[in-house]
A tleap script that builds the chain and sets N, CA, C and O, in Angstrom:
source leaprc.protein.ff14SB
mol = sequence {
  NMET CYS ILE SER MET LEU LEU PHE GLY TYR
  ILE LEU GLY GLY ARG SER TYR PHE TYR LYS
  ILE PRO HIE PRO PHE GLU SER GLY ILE ILE
  SER VAL GLY SER ALA ARG LEU ARG VAL PRO
  ILE LYS PHE SER LEU LEU ALA ILE LEU PHE
  VAL LEU PHE ASP ALA GLU ILE LEU TYR LEU
  TYR THR TRP SER ILE CYS VAL ARG GLU LEU
  GLY TRP ILE GLY LEU LEU LYS ILE CYS PHE
  PHE ILE ASN THR LEU PHE ILE ALA LEU PHE
  TYR LEU VAL THR ASN ASN ILE PHE GLU TRP
  ILE VAL SER CLYS
}
set mol.1.N position { -32.569 21.386 21.580 }
set mol.1.CA position { -32.620 21.395 20.135 }
set mol.1.C position { -31.994 20.106 19.577 }
set mol.1.O position { -32.518 19.503 18.640 }
set mol.2.N position { -30.863 19.700 20.171 }
set mol.2.CA position { -30.212 18.474 19.700 }
set mol.2.C position { -31.093 17.246 19.911 }
set mol.2.O position { -31.179 16.374 19.046 }
set mol.3.N position { -31.734 17.189 21.048 }
set mol.3.CA position { -32.607 16.044 21.330 }
set mol.3.C position { -33.784 16.029 20.369 }
set mol.3.O position { -34.174 14.965 19.889 }
set mol.4.N position { -34.358 17.198 20.081 }
set mol.4.CA position { -35.483 17.233 19.143 }
set mol.4.C position { -35.033 16.822 17.737 }
set mol.4.O position { -35.776 16.141 17.031 }
set mol.5.N position { -33.831 17.225 17.325 }
set mol.5.CA position { -33.338 16.823 16.005 }
set mol.5.C position { -33.131 15.313 15.947 }
set mol.5.O position { -33.486 14.678 14.954 }
set mol.6.N position { -32.569 14.741 16.988 }
set mol.6.CA position { -32.390 13.291 17.019 }
set mol.6.C position { -33.726 12.565 17.045 }
set mol.6.O position { -33.890 11.545 16.376 }
set mol.7.N position { -34.682 13.080 17.809 }
set mol.7.CA position { -35.998 12.464 17.906 }
set mol.7.C position { -36.740 12.533 16.569 }
set mol.7.O position { -37.320 11.540 16.130 }
set mol.8.N position { -36.724 13.706 15.920 }
set mol.8.CA position { -37.368 13.828 14.610 }
set mol.8.C position { -36.689 12.952 13.562 }
set mol.8.O position { -37.360 12.378 12.705 }
set mol.9.N position { -35.379 12.848 13.622 }
set mol.9.CA position { -34.672 11.972 12.691 }
set mol.9.C position { -35.053 10.522 12.896 }
set mol.9.O position { -35.172 9.767 11.931 }
set mol.10.N position { -35.246 10.123 14.146 }
set mol.10.CA position { -35.638 8.741 14.423 }
set mol.10.C position { -37.074 8.476 13.984 }
set mol.10.O position { -37.374 7.416 13.435 }
set mol.11.N position { -37.946 9.428 14.223 }
set mol.11.CA position { -39.361 9.238 13.887 }
set mol.11.C position { -39.590 9.342 12.379 }
set mol.11.O position { -40.279 8.500 11.803 }
set mol.12.N position { -39.026 10.353 11.736 }
set mol.12.CA position { -39.289 10.608 10.328 }
set mol.12.C position { -38.297 9.932 9.386 }
set mol.12.O position { -38.528 9.892 8.177 }
set mol.13.N position { -37.215 9.408 9.911 }
set mol.13.CA position { -36.184 8.817 9.072 }
set mol.13.C position { -36.595 7.488 8.471 }
set mol.13.O position { -37.533 6.839 8.932 }
set mol.14.N position { -35.880 7.103 7.441 }
set mol.14.CA position { -36.166 5.838 6.787 }
set mol.14.C position { -35.706 4.653 7.609 }
set mol.14.O position { -34.828 4.780 8.462 }
set mol.15.N position { -36.290 3.522 7.355 }
set mol.15.CA position { -35.937 2.306 8.073 }
set mol.15.C position { -35.223 1.345 7.132 }
set mol.15.O position { -35.545 1.258 5.947 }
set mol.16.N position { -34.262 0.637 7.672 }
set mol.16.CA position { -33.560 -0.388 6.910 }
set mol.16.C position { -34.002 -1.750 7.434 }
set mol.16.O position { -33.859 -2.051 8.619 }
set mol.17.N position { -34.532 -2.554 6.544 }
set mol.17.CA position { -35.020 -3.863 6.945 }
set mol.17.C position { -34.023 -4.966 6.630 }
set mol.17.O position { -34.338 -6.148 6.763 }
set mol.18.N position { -32.826 -4.587 6.215 }
set mol.18.CA position { -31.830 -5.564 5.829 }
set mol.18.C position { -30.719 -5.698 6.866 }
set mol.18.O position { -29.618 -6.130 6.524 }
set mol.19.N position { -30.972 -5.346 8.101 }
set mol.19.CA position { -29.920 -5.369 9.101 }
set mol.19.C position { -29.589 -6.770 9.585 }
set mol.19.O position { -28.574 -6.943 10.259 }
set mol.20.N position { -30.399 -7.782 9.273 }
set mol.20.CA position { -30.125 -9.141 9.707 }
set mol.20.C position { -29.448 -9.981 8.637 }
set mol.20.O position { -29.211 -11.170 8.853 }
set mol.21.N position { -29.131 -9.395 7.490 }
set mol.21.CA position { -28.447 -10.123 6.427 }
set mol.21.C position { -26.985 -10.293 6.836 }
set mol.21.O position { -26.354 -9.313 7.232 }
set mol.22.N position { -26.426 -11.501 6.755 }
set mol.22.CA position { -25.068 -11.725 7.266 }
set mol.22.C position { -23.944 -11.241 6.358 }
set mol.22.O position { -22.784 -11.310 6.763 }
set mol.23.N position { -24.220 -10.767 5.184 }
set mol.23.CA position { -23.170 -10.320 4.280 }
set mol.23.C position { -23.367 -8.839 3.951 }
set mol.23.O position { -24.482 -8.322 4.032 }
set mol.24.N position { -22.274 -8.159 3.578 }
set mol.24.CA position { -22.397 -6.732 3.250 }
set mol.24.C position { -23.239 -6.511 1.995 }
set mol.24.O position { -23.212 -7.308 1.057 }
set mol.25.N position { -23.965 -5.443 2.004 }
set mol.25.CA position { -24.864 -5.109 0.908 }
set mol.25.C position { -24.666 -3.641 0.594 }
set mol.25.O position { -25.061 -2.777 1.377 }
set mol.26.N position { -24.056 -3.349 -0.550 }
set mol.26.CA position { -23.784 -1.959 -0.878 }
set mol.26.C position { -24.214 -1.666 -2.302 }
set mol.26.O position { -23.871 -2.406 -3.223 }
set mol.27.N position { -24.942 -0.619 -2.480 }
set mol.27.CA position { -25.404 -0.140 -3.786 }
set mol.27.C position { -26.219 -1.191 -4.525 }
set mol.27.O position { -26.217 -1.216 -5.756 }
set mol.28.N position { -26.900 -2.039 -3.815 }
set mol.28.CA position { -27.735 -3.041 -4.454 }
set mol.28.C position { -26.971 -4.245 -4.971 }
set mol.28.O position { -27.555 -5.100 -5.637 }
set mol.29.N position { -25.684 -4.336 -4.684 }
set mol.29.CA position { -24.864 -5.446 -5.167 }
set mol.29.C position { -24.280 -6.186 -3.969 }
set mol.29.O position { -23.683 -5.576 -3.082 }
set mol.30.N position { -24.453 -7.484 -3.951 }
set mol.30.CA position { -23.865 -8.301 -2.894 }
set mol.30.C position { -22.392 -8.490 -3.211 }
set mol.30.O position { -22.032 -8.838 -4.336 }
set mol.31.N position { -21.541 -8.261 -2.220 }
set mol.31.CA position { -20.097 -8.347 -2.415 }
set mol.31.C position { -19.665 -9.765 -2.731 }
set mol.31.O position { -20.226 -10.735 -2.221 }
set mol.32.N position { -18.648 -9.866 -3.591 }
set mol.32.CA position { -18.077 -11.150 -3.958 }
set mol.32.C position { -16.585 -11.087 -3.672 }
set mol.32.O position { -15.903 -10.169 -4.125 }
set mol.33.N position { -16.084 -12.043 -2.934 }
set mol.33.CA position { -14.650 -12.075 -2.654 }
set mol.33.C position { -14.284 -11.217 -1.460 }
set mol.33.O position { -15.146 -10.673 -0.769 }
set mol.34.N position { -13.003 -11.113 -1.239 }
set mol.34.CA position { -12.493 -10.371 -0.101 }
set mol.34.C position { -12.098 -8.958 -0.531 }
set mol.34.O position { -11.749 -8.725 -1.688 }
set mol.35.N position { -12.157 -8.032 0.403 }
set mol.35.CA position { -11.741 -6.668 0.124 }
set mol.35.C position { -10.244 -6.488 0.332 }
set mol.35.O position { -9.701 -5.426 0.028 }
set mol.36.N position { -9.583 -7.492 0.835 }
set mol.36.CA position { -8.150 -7.416 1.114 }
set mol.36.C position { -7.353 -7.939 -0.075 }
set mol.36.O position { -6.878 -9.075 -0.078 }
set mol.37.N position { -7.220 -7.092 -1.072 }
set mol.37.CA position { -6.459 -7.439 -2.262 }
set mol.37.C position { -5.045 -6.892 -2.135 }
set mol.37.O position { -4.833 -5.803 -1.602 }
set mol.38.N position { -4.095 -7.649 -2.622 }
set mol.38.CA position { -2.718 -7.177 -2.631 }
set mol.38.C position { -2.495 -6.400 -3.917 }
set mol.38.O position { -2.572 -6.954 -5.014 }
set mol.39.N position { -2.218 -5.117 -3.771 }
set mol.39.CA position { -1.979 -4.246 -4.912 }
set mol.39.C position { -0.481 -3.987 -4.979 }
set mol.39.O position { 0.119 -3.605 -3.974 }
set mol.40.N position { 0.132 -4.183 -6.133 }
set mol.40.CA position { 1.569 -3.928 -6.229 }
set mol.40.C position { 1.918 -2.461 -5.952 }
set mol.40.O position { 1.131 -1.557 -6.236 }
set mol.41.N position { 3.089 -2.249 -5.402 }
set mol.41.CA position { 3.536 -0.906 -5.062 }
set mol.41.C position { 3.741 -0.056 -6.309 }
set mol.41.O position { 3.771 1.171 -6.218 }
set mol.42.N position { 3.880 -0.683 -7.466 }
set mol.42.CA position { 4.069 0.055 -8.715 }
set mol.42.C position { 2.883 0.986 -8.999 }
set mol.42.O position { 3.066 2.069 -9.555 }
set mol.43.N position { 1.679 0.569 -8.622 }
set mol.43.CA position { 0.506 1.411 -8.846 }
set mol.43.C position { 0.628 2.716 -8.056 }
set mol.43.O position { 0.382 3.794 -8.595 }
set mol.44.N position { 1.004 2.620 -6.791 }
set mol.44.CA position { 1.147 3.814 -5.964 }
set mol.44.C position { 2.271 4.692 -6.470 }
set mol.44.O position { 2.129 5.914 -6.522 }
set mol.45.N position { 3.389 4.087 -6.844 }
set mol.45.CA position { 4.525 4.851 -7.342 }
set mol.45.C position { 4.180 5.579 -8.637 }
set mol.45.O position { 4.550 6.738 -8.827 }
set mol.46.N position { 3.483 4.904 -9.506 }
set mol.46.CA position { 3.078 5.532 -10.761 }
set mol.46.C position { 2.087 6.667 -10.521 }
set mol.46.O position { 2.139 7.688 -11.207 }
set mol.47.N position { 1.194 6.500 -9.565 }
set mol.47.CA position { 0.238 7.563 -9.242 }
set mol.47.C position { 0.956 8.786 -8.675 }
set mol.47.O position { 0.615 9.918 -9.019 }
set mol.48.N position { 1.940 8.568 -7.812 }
set mol.48.CA position { 2.699 9.681 -7.254 }
set mol.48.C position { 3.475 10.399 -8.346 }
set mol.48.O position { 3.516 11.629 -8.376 }
set mol.49.N position { 4.091 9.635 -9.244 }
set mol.49.CA position { 4.833 10.253 -10.345 }
set mol.49.C position { 3.910 11.050 -11.252 }
set mol.49.O position { 4.284 12.122 -11.728 }
set mol.50.N position { 2.714 10.539 -11.494 }
set mol.50.CA position { 1.747 11.268 -12.313 }
set mol.50.C position { 1.387 12.598 -11.670 }
set mol.50.O position { 1.339 13.624 -12.348 }
set mol.51.N position { 1.135 12.586 -10.371 }
set mol.51.CA position { 0.768 13.826 -9.680 }
set mol.51.C position { 1.928 14.817 -9.716 }
set mol.51.O position { 1.713 16.011 -9.924 }
set mol.52.N position { 3.148 14.337 -9.515 }
set mol.52.CA position { 4.305 15.237 -9.543 }
set mol.52.C position { 4.494 15.872 -10.919 }
set mol.52.O position { 4.660 17.087 -11.025 }
set mol.53.N position { 4.468 15.061 -11.961 }
set mol.53.CA position { 4.665 15.615 -13.296 }
set mol.53.C position { 3.477 16.465 -13.732 }
set mol.53.O position { 3.640 17.403 -14.512 }
set mol.54.N position { 2.296 16.148 -13.241 }
set mol.54.CA position { 1.127 16.957 -13.565 }
set mol.54.C position { 1.235 18.334 -12.915 }
set mol.54.O position { 0.882 19.337 -13.536 }
set mol.55.N position { 1.713 18.394 -11.683 }
set mol.55.CA position { 1.902 19.681 -11.014 }
set mol.55.C position { 2.979 20.499 -11.721 }
set mol.55.O position { 2.882 21.725 -11.787 }
set mol.56.N position { 3.988 19.841 -12.241 }
set mol.56.CA position { 5.029 20.563 -12.966 }
set mol.56.C position { 4.503 21.106 -14.290 }
set mol.56.O position { 4.938 22.166 -14.741 }
set mol.57.N position { 3.590 20.406 -14.903 }
set mol.57.CA position { 2.967 20.909 -16.131 }
set mol.57.C position { 2.149 22.163 -15.821 }
set mol.57.O position { 2.119 23.090 -16.631 }
set mol.58.N position { 1.492 22.208 -14.677 }
set mol.58.CA position { 0.776 23.424 -14.289 }
set mol.58.C position { 1.742 24.594 -14.098 }
set mol.58.O position { 1.416 25.732 -14.435 }
set mol.59.N position { 2.917 24.316 -13.564 }
set mol.59.CA position { 3.930 25.359 -13.409 }
set mol.59.C position { 4.386 25.859 -14.778 }
set mol.59.O position { 4.561 27.061 -14.974 }
set mol.60.N position { 4.576 24.946 -15.715 }
set mol.60.CA position { 4.966 25.361 -17.065 }
set mol.60.C position { 3.865 26.183 -17.740 }
set mol.60.O position { 4.154 27.110 -18.496 }
set mol.61.N position { 2.624 25.846 -17.468 }
set mol.61.CA position { 1.512 26.601 -18.049 }
set mol.61.C position { 1.492 28.034 -17.519 }
set mol.61.O position { 1.319 28.986 -18.280 }
set mol.62.N position { 1.671 28.175 -16.216 }
set mol.62.CA position { 1.684 29.530 -15.657 }
set mol.62.C position { 2.886 30.319 -16.163 }
set mol.62.O position { 2.802 31.534 -16.345 }
set mol.63.N position { 3.996 29.639 -16.389 }
set mol.63.CA position { 5.159 30.328 -16.958 }
set mol.63.C position { 4.853 30.803 -18.380 }
set mol.63.O position { 5.231 31.913 -18.756 }
set mol.64.N position { 4.175 29.973 -19.168 }
set mol.64.CA position { 3.891 30.341 -20.549 }
set mol.64.C position { 2.947 31.540 -20.646 }
set mol.64.O position { 2.947 32.247 -21.654 }
set mol.65.N position { 2.155 31.768 -19.619 }
set mol.65.CA position { 1.255 32.922 -19.637 }
set mol.65.C position { 2.037 34.221 -19.450 }
set mol.65.O position { 1.731 35.224 -20.094 }
set mol.66.N position { 3.039 34.212 -18.579 }
set mol.66.CA position { 3.765 35.458 -18.292 }
set mol.66.C position { 5.192 35.416 -18.831 }
set mol.66.O position { 6.104 35.952 -18.202 }
set mol.67.N position { 5.393 34.793 -19.972 }
set mol.67.CA position { 6.723 34.634 -20.535 }
set mol.67.C position { 7.321 35.970 -20.972 }
set mol.67.O position { 8.534 36.152 -20.868 }
set mol.68.N position { 6.524 36.890 -21.447 }
set mol.68.CA position { 7.057 38.167 -21.936 }
set mol.68.C position { 7.557 39.057 -20.804 }
set mol.68.O position { 8.517 39.808 -20.979 }
set mol.69.N position { 6.905 38.975 -19.638 }
set mol.69.CA position { 7.336 39.797 -18.512 }
set mol.69.C position { 8.614 39.269 -17.870 }
set mol.69.O position { 9.353 40.037 -17.253 }
set mol.70.N position { 8.887 37.979 -18.001 }
set mol.70.CA position { 10.047 37.387 -17.337 }
set mol.70.C position { 11.350 37.643 -18.087 }
set mol.70.O position { 12.408 37.749 -17.467 }
set mol.71.N position { 11.289 37.741 -19.376 }
set mol.71.CA position { 12.479 38.034 -20.172 }
set mol.71.C position { 13.440 36.856 -20.257 }
set mol.71.O position { 13.049 35.697 -20.118 }
set mol.72.N position { 14.718 37.187 -20.491 }
set mol.72.CA position { 15.731 36.140 -20.687 }
set mol.72.C position { 16.041 35.388 -19.397 }
set mol.72.O position { 16.349 34.197 -19.437 }
set mol.73.N position { 15.966 36.050 -18.286 }
set mol.73.CA position { 16.230 35.378 -17.002 }
set mol.73.C position { 15.161 34.307 -16.758 }
set mol.73.O position { 15.480 33.206 -16.310 }
set mol.74.N position { 13.929 34.617 -17.045 }
set mol.74.CA position { 12.849 33.645 -16.915 }
set mol.74.C position { 13.023 32.473 -17.860 }
set mol.74.O position { 12.728 31.330 -17.512 }
set mol.75.N position { 13.510 32.769 -19.071 }
set mol.75.CA position { 13.757 31.701 -20.036 }
set mol.75.C position { 14.860 30.765 -19.548 }
set mol.75.O position { 14.741 29.546 -19.677 }
set mol.76.N position { 15.912 31.317 -18.999 }
set mol.76.CA position { 16.994 30.480 -18.460 }
set mol.76.C position { 16.519 29.644 -17.276 }
set mol.76.O position { 16.893 28.479 -17.140 }
set mol.77.N position { 15.704 30.236 -16.433 }
set mol.77.CA position { 15.180 29.499 -15.279 }
set mol.77.C position { 14.281 28.352 -15.726 }
set mol.77.O position { 14.360 27.253 -15.176 }
set mol.78.N position { 13.433 28.597 -16.711 }
set mol.78.CA position { 12.527 27.538 -17.153 }
set mol.78.C position { 13.292 26.456 -17.907 }
set mol.78.O position { 12.922 25.283 -17.849 }
set mol.79.N position { 14.365 26.842 -18.620 }
set mol.79.CA position { 15.204 25.817 -19.263 }
set mol.79.C position { 15.875 24.946 -18.224 }
set mol.79.O position { 15.974 23.731 -18.400 }
set mol.80.N position { 16.336 25.552 -17.140 }
set mol.80.CA position { 16.914 24.778 -16.041 }
set mol.80.C position { 15.869 23.842 -15.440 }
set mol.80.O position { 16.170 22.689 -15.130 }
set mol.81.N position { 14.646 24.337 -15.277 }
set mol.81.CA position { 13.567 23.519 -14.720 }
set mol.81.C position { 13.232 22.345 -15.632 }
set mol.81.O position { 13.055 21.224 -15.154 }
set mol.82.N position { 13.141 22.586 -16.934 }
set mol.82.CA position { 12.828 21.515 -17.888 }
set mol.82.C position { 13.960 20.489 -17.927 }
set mol.82.O position { 13.704 19.287 -18.001 }
set mol.83.N position { 15.213 20.957 -17.877 }
set mol.83.CA position { 16.340 20.018 -17.837 }
set mol.83.C position { 16.293 19.170 -16.571 }
set mol.83.O position { 16.610 17.981 -16.619 }
set mol.84.N position { 15.909 19.751 -15.452 }
set mol.84.CA position { 15.770 18.979 -14.214 }
set mol.84.C position { 14.684 17.916 -14.369 }
set mol.84.O position { 14.839 16.797 -13.880 }
set mol.85.N position { 13.585 18.258 -15.047 }
set mol.85.CA position { 12.533 17.271 -15.308 }
set mol.85.C position { 13.047 16.122 -16.172 }
set mol.85.O position { 12.755 14.957 -15.903 }
set mol.86.N position { 13.817 16.456 -17.213 }
set mol.86.CA position { 14.353 15.412 -18.080 }
set mol.86.C position { 15.358 14.530 -17.347 }
set mol.86.O position { 15.407 13.322 -17.582 }
set mol.87.N position { 16.150 15.111 -16.472 }
set mol.87.CA position { 17.095 14.313 -15.685 }
set mol.87.C position { 16.335 13.372 -14.756 }
set mol.87.O position { 16.713 12.210 -14.606 }
set mol.88.N position { 15.263 13.866 -14.129 }
set mol.88.CA position { 14.455 13.010 -13.249 }
set mol.88.C position { 13.792 11.892 -14.043 }
set mol.88.O position { 13.745 10.749 -13.589 }
set mol.89.N position { 13.283 12.216 -15.218 }
set mol.89.CA position { 12.652 11.196 -16.053 }
set mol.89.C position { 13.675 10.173 -16.528 }
set mol.89.O position { 13.388 8.976 -16.559 }
set mol.90.N position { 14.867 10.635 -16.898 }
set mol.90.CA position { 15.931 9.719 -17.307 }
set mol.90.C position { 16.324 8.799 -16.156 }
set mol.90.O position { 16.562 7.609 -16.367 }
set mol.91.N position { 16.393 9.334 -14.952 }
set mol.91.CA position { 16.701 8.521 -13.772 }
set mol.91.C position { 15.641 7.450 -13.548 }
set mol.91.O position { 15.966 6.305 -13.236 }
set mol.92.N position { 14.367 7.823 -13.706 }
set mol.92.CA position { 13.285 6.857 -13.510 }
set mol.92.C position { 13.315 5.760 -14.568 }
set mol.92.O position { 13.061 4.596 -14.259 }
set mol.93.N position { 13.621 6.116 -15.804 }
set mol.93.CA position { 13.670 5.123 -16.876 }
set mol.93.C position { 14.855 4.192 -16.694 }
set mol.93.O position { 14.726 2.987 -16.912 }
set mol.94.N position { 16.014 4.723 -16.297 }
set mol.94.CA position { 17.190 3.860 -16.113 }
set mol.94.C position { 17.034 2.923 -14.919 }
set mol.94.O position { 17.659 1.862 -14.895 }
set mol.95.N position { 16.224 3.281 -13.935 }
set mol.95.CA position { 15.979 2.400 -12.794 }
set mol.95.C position { 14.772 1.495 -12.996 }
set mol.95.O position { 14.309 0.862 -12.047 }
set mol.96.N position { 14.261 1.427 -14.207 }
set mol.96.CA position { 13.158 0.534 -14.595 }
set mol.96.C position { 11.905 0.737 -13.738 }
set mol.96.O position { 11.245 -0.227 -13.348 }
set mol.97.N position { 11.595 1.980 -13.456 }
set mol.97.CA position { 10.403 2.274 -12.665 }
set mol.97.C position { 9.138 1.961 -13.455 }
set mol.97.O position { 8.131 1.559 -12.872 }
set mol.98.N position { 9.174 2.137 -14.756 }
set mol.98.CA position { 7.981 1.973 -15.578 }
set mol.98.C position { 7.813 0.562 -16.123 }
set mol.98.O position { 6.890 0.323 -16.902 }
set mol.99.N position { 8.659 -0.367 -15.749 }
set mol.99.CA position { 8.511 -1.758 -16.202 }
set mol.99.C position { 7.576 -2.485 -15.256 }
set mol.99.O position { 7.741 -2.426 -14.037 }
set mol.100.N position { 6.599 -3.166 -15.817 }
set mol.100.CA position { 5.641 -3.890 -15.011 }
set mol.100.C position { 6.003 -5.350 -14.869 }
set mol.100.O position { 5.555 -6.006 -13.929 }
set mol.101.N position { 6.801 -5.875 -15.777 }
set mol.101.CA position { 7.176 -7.286 -15.733 }
set mol.101.C position { 8.368 -7.424 -14.776 }
set mol.101.O position { 9.374 -6.727 -14.908 }
set mol.102.N position { 8.228 -8.323 -13.830 }
set mol.102.CA position { 9.296 -8.536 -12.858 }
set mol.102.C position { 10.331 -9.449 -13.481 }
set mol.102.O position { 10.019 -10.572 -13.879 }
set mol.103.N position { 11.569 -8.970 -13.567 }
set mol.103.CA position { 12.631 -9.788 -14.144 }
set mol.103.C position { 13.246 -10.650 -13.045 }
set mol.103.O position { 13.391 -10.218 -11.902 }
set mol.104.N position { 13.606 -11.886 -13.421 }
set mol.104.CA position { 14.138 -12.824 -12.419 }
set mol.104.C position { 15.626 -12.948 -12.504 }
set mol.104.O position { 16.228 -13.695 -11.733 }
savepdb mol mol.pdb
quit
């Protein structure tokens, strides 16, 4: 069965006539420049921070749905959680994580 599938794919499959072109060809556009770009680490750090704070917003949303069942204990827990978020955000701002200009 495997051999027949490979054989039918070879016989009925499309052909590429551009295999002798010396440069990469993707989506109808010839590449310009190198793919090895240096990306600052700030982009990755900002993306990670976005994902973390976004996941915490989902936690706050689920808390807001069941706020009546949790009572005062749930309110105290969520206040502690929000204060922890503010402390983390304050730490990030004081360490200049969000500054893009490199100071000398």
